[in-house]
N, C-alpha and C positions, 0 to 999 in steps of 0.2 A: 780260628782267628779270634784274637782277644778284643776286638772292637765291641763285642757284645758286653763285656764288662765295662768298657768305657762309656757306652751310652747309658748304662744303668747308673754309673757314678755321676755322670753329668746331670741326669734327671734328679737324682737324690741331692746333689749339691745345690740344685736350683729349687729344691723343695716342691717338686712336681710329682704328681701321681702318674701311673701308667695310663689311667683313664684320661687325664688332662692332656698328656702328650698325644695319645691316639686321637683324641678329638681334634687337636691342632693339625694333625697329619691327615685327617679325614678318613680314618679307618676305625675298625672295632678294636677294643682293648685286647682281646685274645690274639689278634694278628700282631700287634705291637709286642705283646708278651713273648711271642715266638722269636722276634728279632733279639730281644734282650737275653733270651735263654740260649740263643745260638741254634735254634731249631730250623731257622730259615735265614738265608742270606738277605742282607739289606739291599734293596734296589737303589740304583744310583740316585734317582730323583728323591727318594726318602732320605738318603744319606746327606744330600745337599740341603734339604729342608731342616734336618736335625742340626747341621752345622750352622745354618742361619739362625735357628731358634736359640742355640747356645752361644752364638757369636764367637764361633771358633772355626777351625778349618777341617775339611774332610780328612786331611792327613793326620790331624790330631785324633779324630775318631777312629781312624784305621790304624792308629799307633805307629805311623811312619815318622812321627815326631812326638816329643814330650812337651813341646811348646804350645800351650792352648791359645796363643794370640791369634786373632783373626788374620787372614791372608792380607798381604799388602798388594798394591797394584802390580799387575803383570809386567814383566820386563818388555822392552820394546820388541815388537813381533819381528822386526827385521834382524835382530840379533839372535842367532841360534843358541839355544840353551846348551846343547851338546850335539856332537856328531854321532850319527848312527852308523854302524858298520854296513857296508854294502853287500 
């Protein structure tokens, strides 16, 4: 998964060190280093906190989109986004 490259790029674009980001996330720097290197998968809660830190979407970090804009309000919950096969 290329999201590891993207979290490094985001960190560098914001002139942050791994130590600063790891402190923000409440973990030790070596643990964060493993996420950036792709040695460990990024847990969902950390992914969400990274998206909040960089004011972007989790989809951008996961490379599901190239648009770094933060997410907009969710659509009306009564309107189905798509139908799932039964």
